[in-house]
N, CA, C and O of each residue as an XYZ file, in Angstrom:
512
protein
N      32.944    -21.245     -4.525
C      31.672    -21.947     -4.507
C      30.638    -21.170     -5.312
O      30.693    -19.946     -5.427
N      29.720    -21.905     -5.849
C      28.673    -21.298     -6.659
C      27.487    -20.875     -5.799
O      27.240    -21.450     -4.739
N      26.769    -19.882     -6.259
C      25.545    -19.457     -5.593
C      24.310    -20.059     -6.245
O      23.189    -19.704     -5.880
N      24.493    -20.966     -7.205
C      23.361    -21.521     -7.967
C      22.289    -22.160     -7.104
O      21.118    -22.127     -7.482
N      22.627    -22.728     -5.988
C      21.634    -23.378     -5.144
C      20.943    -22.430     -4.178
O      20.146    -22.865     -3.347
N      21.238    -21.142     -4.279
C      20.687    -20.133     -3.358
C      19.324    -19.643     -3.851
O      19.098    -19.486     -5.051
N      18.441    -19.412     -2.912
C      17.117    -18.879     -3.214
C      17.199    -17.524     -3.925
O      16.361    -17.211     -4.771
N      18.210    -16.724     -3.578
C      18.330    -15.371     -4.127
C      19.051    -15.325     -5.468
O      19.162    -14.255     -6.067
N      19.540    -16.459     -5.949
C      20.307    -16.504     -7.195
C      19.365    -16.519     -8.398
O      18.421    -17.308     -8.453
N      19.635    -15.637     -9.358
C      18.875    -15.644    -10.603
C      19.777    -15.151    -11.723
O      20.206    -13.997    -11.735
N      20.055    -16.039    -12.655
C      20.859    -15.727    -13.842
C      22.121    -14.920    -13.518
O      22.407    -13.905    -14.153
N      22.861    -15.388    -12.525
C      24.133    -14.759    -12.188
C      24.027    -13.537    -11.294
O      25.034    -12.885    -11.020
N      22.841    -13.221    -10.840
C      22.626    -12.033     -9.998
C      22.062    -12.439     -8.649
O      21.438    -13.491     -8.504
N      22.300    -11.571     -7.655
C      21.739    -11.772     -6.328
C      20.514    -10.881     -6.198
O      20.616     -9.658     -6.300
N      19.365    -11.485     -5.974
C      18.116    -10.722     -5.914
C      17.818    -10.188     -4.517
O      16.796     -9.537     -4.303
N      18.714    -10.463     -3.563
C      18.517     -9.956     -2.200
C      19.191     -8.592     -2.096
O      20.408     -8.480     -2.246
N      18.404     -7.568     -1.841
C      18.972     -6.234     -1.663
C      19.266     -6.013     -0.185
O      18.573     -6.540      0.684
N      20.294     -5.234      0.085
C      20.773     -5.054      1.450
C      20.138     -3.869      2.179
O      20.141     -3.823      3.409
N      19.605     -2.928      1.438
C      19.051     -1.730      2.074
C      17.933     -1.157      1.211
O      17.799     -1.521      0.043
N      17.135     -0.267      1.779
C      16.098      0.386      0.964
C      16.700      1.159     -0.215
O      16.094      1.238     -1.284
N      17.894      1.727     -0.015
C      18.556      2.470     -1.090
C      18.957      1.530     -2.233
O      18.769      1.851     -3.406
N      19.518      0.353     -1.871
C      19.876     -0.640     -2.888
C      18.631     -1.120     -3.621
O      18.640     -1.302     -4.838
N      17.573     -1.318     -2.868
C      16.319     -1.784     -3.437
C      15.779     -0.761     -4.436
O      15.349     -1.128     -5.530
N      15.799      0.500     -4.069
C      15.307      1.563     -4.951
C      16.181      1.680     -6.201
O      15.669      1.874     -7.303
N      17.501      1.560     -6.027
C      18.430      1.691     -7.152
C      18.282      0.556     -8.158
O      18.613      0.728     -9.331
N      17.791     -0.598     -7.721
C      17.673     -1.763     -8.603
C      16.301     -1.869     -9.263
O      16.059     -2.790    -10.043
N      15.409     -0.942     -8.962
C      14.056     -1.014     -9.536
C      14.109     -0.796    -11.045
O      14.930     -0.029    -11.549
N      13.224     -1.482    -11.750
C      13.129     -1.364    -13.202
C      12.754      0.070    -13.563
O      11.714      0.570    -13.132
N      13.601      0.731    -14.353
C      13.349      2.134    -14.696
C      12.113      2.291    -15.575
O      11.412      3.299    -15.490
N      11.846      1.296    -16.417
C      10.673      1.366    -17.277
C       9.390      1.246    -16.458
O       8.430      1.981    -16.695
N       9.370      0.322    -15.494
C       8.194      0.201    -14.621
C       7.978      1.477    -13.809
O       6.848      1.934    -13.639
N       9.080      2.048    -13.309
C       8.978      3.285    -12.527
C       8.422      4.420    -13.383
O       7.561      5.176    -12.932
N       8.906      4.539    -14.602
C       8.418      5.594    -15.498
C       6.937      5.387    -15.824
O       6.163      6.344    -15.857
N       6.547      4.128    -16.066
C       5.130      3.842    -16.332
C       4.271      4.163    -15.117
O       3.166      4.690    -15.248
N       4.779      3.845    -13.952
C       4.049      4.138    -12.718
C       3.828      5.640    -12.563
O       2.739      6.070    -12.183
N       4.851      6.439    -12.853
C       4.736      7.900    -12.737
C       3.724      8.460    -13.723
O       2.919      9.324    -13.374
N       3.766      7.971    -14.950
C       2.793      8.422    -15.960
C       1.384      8.057    -15.506
O       0.468      8.873    -15.607
N       1.207      6.849    -15.011
C      -0.110      6.414    -14.534
C      -0.606      7.258    -13.369
O      -1.781      7.621    -13.316
N       0.293      7.571    -12.432
C      -0.096      8.395    -11.275
C      -0.503      9.792    -11.720
O      -1.478     10.346    -11.213
N       0.240     10.367    -12.668
C      -0.111     11.697    -13.178
C      -1.470     11.664    -13.877
O      -2.278     12.581    -13.728
N      -1.710     10.612    -14.632
C      -2.988     10.488    -15.343
C      -4.144     10.369    -14.361
O      -5.178     11.014    -14.531
N      -3.969      9.542    -13.328
C      -5.034      9.413    -12.321
C      -5.310     10.738    -11.623
O      -6.464     11.070    -11.350
N      -4.259     11.493    -11.334
C      -4.424     12.805    -10.702
C      -5.216     13.735    -11.619
O      -6.123     14.431    -11.164
N      -4.884     13.748    -12.872
C      -5.588     14.606    -13.829
C      -7.039     14.171    -14.014
O      -7.936     15.004    -14.139
N      -7.259     12.851    -14.030
C      -8.637     12.361    -14.155
C      -9.488     12.779    -12.954
O     -10.671     13.084    -13.101
N      -8.885     12.790    -11.779
C      -9.608     13.257    -10.580
C      -9.979     14.729    -10.718
O     -11.075     15.139    -10.337
N      -9.050     15.529    -11.269
C      -9.307     16.965    -11.395
C     -10.401     17.277    -12.408
O     -11.145     18.241    -12.227
N     -10.516     16.477    -13.477
C     -11.550     16.794    -14.468
C     -12.949     16.450    -13.969
O     -13.939     16.857    -14.576
N     -13.040     15.708    -12.876
C     -14.366     15.427    -12.302
C     -15.048     16.708    -11.834
O     -16.262     16.730    -11.632
N     -14.268     17.778    -11.661
C     -14.820     19.056    -11.199
C     -15.480     19.844    -12.334
O     -16.175     20.828    -12.082
N     -15.267     19.418    -13.567
C     -15.909     20.106    -14.689
C     -17.419     19.908    -14.593
O     -17.898     18.806    -14.326
N     -18.149     20.975    -14.810
C     -19.601     20.926    -14.645
C     -20.324     20.170    -15.747
O     -21.275     19.436    -15.475
N     -19.893     20.338    -16.963
C     -20.587     19.747    -18.113
C     -20.101     18.310    -18.338
O     -18.906     18.088    -18.529
N     -21.022     17.327    -18.317
C     -20.629     15.922    -18.534
C     -19.949     15.695    -19.891
O     -19.054     14.857    -20.002
N     -20.368     16.437    -20.920
C     -19.737     16.289    -22.230
C     -18.285     16.780    -22.186
O     -17.401     16.161    -22.778
N     -18.046     17.883    -21.491
C     -16.677     18.387    -21.337
C     -15.815     17.374    -20.580
O     -14.656     17.146    -20.927
N     -16.402     16.770    -19.538
C     -15.668     15.745    -18.769
C     -15.272     14.577    -19.657
O     -14.144     14.090    -19.577
N     -16.188     14.126    -20.502
C     -15.917     12.971    -21.374
C     -14.837     13.301    -22.409
O     -13.960     12.478    -22.674
N     -14.897     14.487    -22.988
C     -13.876     14.893    -23.961
C     -12.516     14.971    -23.267
O     -11.518     14.486    -23.802
N     -12.473     15.572    -22.094
C     -11.216     15.684    -21.344
C     -10.694     14.302    -20.936
O      -9.491     14.047    -20.993
N     -11.598     13.420    -20.528
C     -11.195     12.065    -20.128
C     -10.562     11.319    -21.304
O      -9.510     10.697    -21.159
N     -11.206     11.387    -22.457
C     -10.668     10.712    -23.649
C      -9.306     11.296    -24.033
O      -8.387     10.564    -24.400
N      -9.193     12.599    -23.944
C      -7.921     13.266    -24.265
C      -6.814     12.791    -23.305
O      -5.704     12.480    -23.737
N      -7.125     12.740    -22.016
C      -6.127     12.302    -21.030
C      -5.724     10.841    -21.224
O      -4.548     10.500    -21.103
N      -6.676      9.999    -21.518
C      -6.386      8.585    -21.756
C      -5.460      8.448    -22.966
O      -4.500      7.678    -22.929
N      -5.745      9.189    -24.031
C      -4.894      9.124    -25.223
C      -3.492      9.650    -24.920
O      -2.497      9.087    -25.378
N      -3.422     10.733    -24.145
C      -2.103     11.263    -23.754
C      -1.326     10.229    -22.935
O      -0.114     10.081    -23.094
N      -2.036      9.522    -22.064
C      -1.415      8.487    -21.240
C      -0.844      7.368    -22.126
O       0.297      6.945    -21.941
N      -1.638      6.902    -23.074
C      -1.194      5.841    -23.980
C       0.020      6.298    -24.784
O       0.994      5.558    -24.925
N      -0.042      7.522    -25.309
C       1.085      8.054    -26.085
C       2.355      8.159    -25.230
O       3.445      7.802    -25.676
N       2.199      8.651    -24.007
C       3.360      8.809    -23.113
C       3.972      7.449    -22.767
O       5.194      7.303    -22.766
N       3.142      6.468    -22.479
C       3.653      5.126    -22.146
C       4.328      4.493    -23.358
O       5.346      3.817    -23.212
N       3.781      4.699    -24.543
C       4.387      4.135    -25.748
C       5.724      4.774    -26.098
O       6.546      4.152    -26.771
N       5.954      6.000    -25.655
C       7.238      6.678    -25.907
C       8.338      6.213    -24.951
O       9.525      6.382    -25.233
N       7.941      5.633    -23.831
C       8.932      5.185    -22.848
C       9.687      3.981    -23.386
O       9.102      3.084    -23.994
N      10.985      3.972    -23.156
C      11.767      2.822    -23.573
C      12.971      2.633    -22.668
O      13.393      3.544    -21.957
N      13.501      1.441    -22.715
C      14.685      1.082    -21.949
C      15.661      0.446    -22.931
O      15.266     -0.436    -23.693
N      16.923      0.867    -22.936
C      17.885      0.296    -23.895
C      18.173     -1.186    -23.649
O      18.681     -1.875    -24.534
N      17.850     -1.676    -22.455
C      18.118     -3.080    -22.141
C      16.856     -3.941    -22.227
O      16.878     -5.119    -21.869
N      15.766     -3.356    -22.698
C      14.487     -4.086    -22.766
C      14.580     -5.231    -23.769
O      14.995     -5.044    -24.913
N      14.187     -6.414    -23.319
C      14.083     -7.595    -24.178
C      12.718     -8.206    -23.878
O      12.442     -8.559    -22.731
N      11.858     -8.338    -24.890
C      10.529     -8.917    -24.626
C      10.649    -10.310    -24.007
O      11.495    -11.115    -24.398
N       9.798    -10.563    -23.056
C       9.779    -11.870    -22.401
C       9.356    -12.932    -23.402
O       8.479    -12.691    -24.231
N       9.977    -14.116    -23.330
C       9.552    -15.195    -24.232
C       8.086    -15.578    -24.023
O       7.467    -16.176    -24.903
N       7.534    -15.235    -22.863
C       6.132    -15.556    -22.575
C       5.179    -14.546    -23.211
O       3.966    -14.756    -23.218
N       5.720    -13.459    -23.742
C       4.901    -12.447    -24.400
C       4.449    -11.362    -23.438
O       4.776    -11.392    -22.252
N       3.704    -10.418    -23.953
C       3.221     -9.310    -23.138
C       4.248     -8.195    -23.044
O       5.228     -8.167    -23.789
N       4.008     -7.281    -22.120
C       4.872     -6.111    -21.965
C       5.969     -6.325    -20.928
O       6.643     -5.371    -20.537
N       6.154     -7.550    -20.484
C       7.154     -7.835    -19.463
C       8.511     -8.036    -20.128
O       8.614     -8.682    -21.172
N       9.540     -7.481    -19.519
C      10.911     -7.603    -20.021
C      11.529     -8.905    -19.509
O      11.237     -9.340    -18.395
N      12.372     -9.516    -20.317
C      13.045    -10.763    -19.922
C      13.991    -10.537    -18.742
O      14.321    -11.484    -18.028
N      14.430     -9.299    -18.530
C      15.356     -8.980    -17.438
C      14.635     -8.552    -16.168
O      15.281     -8.263    -15.160
N      13.311     -8.507    -16.200
C      12.532     -8.075    -15.051
C      12.365     -9.210    -14.055
O      12.008    -10.328    -14.425
N      12.623     -8.915    -12.799
C      12.355     -9.854    -11.701
C      11.542     -9.075    -10.679
O      12.071     -8.200     -9.995
N      10.264     -9.390    -10.574
C       9.331     -8.627     -9.746
C       9.383     -7.180    -10.211
O       9.043     -6.906    -11.361
N       9.803     -6.231     -9.350
C       9.899     -4.826     -9.765
C      11.343     -4.436    -10.068
O      11.639     -3.259    -10.277
N      12.235     -5.411    -10.093
C      13.663     -5.138    -10.261
C      14.150     -5.479    -11.661
O      13.552     -6.289    -12.370
N      15.251     -4.837    -12.039
C      15.957     -5.159    -13.267
C      17.173     -5.997    -12.876
O      17.988     -5.561    -12.064
N      17.299     -7.182    -13.440
C      18.435     -8.044    -13.097
C      19.760     -7.361    -13.388
O      20.745     -7.620    -12.696
N      19.812     -6.490    -14.400
C      21.059     -5.786    -14.722
C      21.487     -4.825    -13.611
O      22.667     -4.495    -13.487
N      20.528     -4.384    -12.814
C      20.836     -3.419    -11.750
C      21.100     -4.090    -10.408
O      21.488     -3.426     -9.448
N      20.894     -5.389    -10.337
C      21.178     -6.145     -9.113
C      22.636     -6.573     -9.123
O      23.219     -6.738    -10.195
N      23.246     -6.758     -7.938
C      24.676     -7.112     -7.897
C      24.921     -8.524     -8.430
O      24.073     -9.409     -8.321
N      26.102     -8.700     -9.006
C      26.490    -10.031     -9.467
C      26.672    -10.942     -8.267
O      27.140    -10.518     -7.211
N      26.294    -12.202     -8.447
C      26.466    -13.197     -7.388
C      27.914    -13.668     -7.412
O      28.403    -14.143     -8.437
N      28.594    -13.535     -6.284
C      29.993    -13.941     -6.181
C      30.121    -15.364     -5.647
O      31.241    -15.840     -5.459
N      29.042    -16.039     -5.405
C      29.073    -17.381     -4.841
C      28.422    -17.370     -3.475
O      27.689    -16.439     -3.141
N      28.679    -18.378     -2.694
C      28.052    -18.454     -1.368
C      28.517    -17.295     -0.501
O      29.691    -16.925     -0.510
N      27.590    -16.735      0.237
C      27.880    -15.584      1.090
C      27.091    -15.714      2.395
O      26.432    -16.727      2.631
N      27.162    -14.700      3.223
C      26.466    -14.724      4.513
C      24.946    -14.806      4.343
O      24.253    -15.301      5.232
N      24.424    -14.330      3.218
C      22.980    -14.340      2.973
C      22.517    -15.593      2.233
O      21.338    -15.717      1.900
N      23.444    -16.524      1.973
C      23.097    -17.743      1.230
C      21.954    -18.474      1.925
O      22.013    -18.755      3.122
N      20.921    -18.774      1.158
C      19.772    -19.504      1.674
C      19.468    -20.610      0.669
O      19.103    -20.345     -0.476
N      19.625    -21.835      1.112
C      19.450    -22.972      0.207
C      18.064    -22.929     -0.422
O      17.051    -22.775      0.260
N      18.053    -23.071     -1.735
C      16.800    -23.079     -2.478
C      16.031    -24.355     -2.182
O      16.629    -25.399     -1.922
N      14.717    -24.275     -2.220
C      13.912    -25.472     -2.011
C      13.933    -26.352     -3.253
O      13.482    -27.497     -3.222
N      14.465    -25.804     -4.354
C      14.613    -26.583     -5.584
C      16.049    -27.070     -5.646
O      16.976    -26.314     -5.356
N      16.240    -28.325     -6.022
C      17.604    -28.813     -6.154
C      18.155    -28.439     -7.528
O      17.422    -27.930     -8.376
N      19.439    -28.690     -7.747
C      20.063    -28.333     -9.025
C      19.397    -29.013    -10.211
O      19.382    -28.452    -11.307
N      18.844    -30.213    -10.021
C      18.164    -30.901    -11.119
C      16.899    -30.153    -11.526
O      16.571    -30.073    -12.710
N      16.193    -29.605    -10.541
C      14.970    -28.853    -10.819
C      15.308    -27.569    -11.562
O      14.603    -27.175    -12.491
N      16.409    -26.907    -11.139
C      16.791    -25.635    -11.757
C      17.191    -25.797    -13.205
O      16.989    -24.883    -14.003
N      17.753    -26.939    -13.564
C      18.244    -27.118    -14.921
C      17.186    -27.691    -15.865
O      17.412    -27.761    -17.073
N      16.055    -28.093    -15.337
C      14.992    -28.641    -16.194
C      14.338    -27.546    -17.008
O      14.241    -26.396    -16.581
N      13.899    -27.927    -18.172
C      13.140    -27.002    -19.007
C      11.675    -27.145    -18.653
O      11.248    -28.218    -18.226
N      10.885    -26.076    -18.822
C       9.457    -26.164    -18.526
C       8.809    -27.329    -19.273
O       9.098    -27.559    -20.448
N       7.949    -28.048    -18.597
C       7.229    -29.142    -19.203
C       7.916    -30.486    -19.061
O       7.387    -31.503    -19.508
N       9.109    -30.505    -18.433
C       9.820    -31.779    -18.243
C       9.518    -32.355    -16.895
O      10.024    -33.423    -16.553
């Protein structure tokens, strides 16, 4: 049996994770790396607030922002495919997960949950 009518089915993958460990393992590595760079930048920006001279703070802030942009631009994923909708979202991204890291759908299973969309809705193209 097919899993196509399941709420958790997406492009041959099951988006339902079974444990926190599975959930963490399926997270998009590019999003995680960007999150870490952003957290480090915010931490550094907090620390430069302690500088006494406002001009020194501004120079340090600009430097940190540029370092952040450079670091994010260096990050890459070998499976990254730009979304047809544009922007920095990957076509393989589902929420915070990478579809490639989610398990393949083997068909109906114990977690099968009928989708509120029927097969006709799933096969329609946007705008139809």
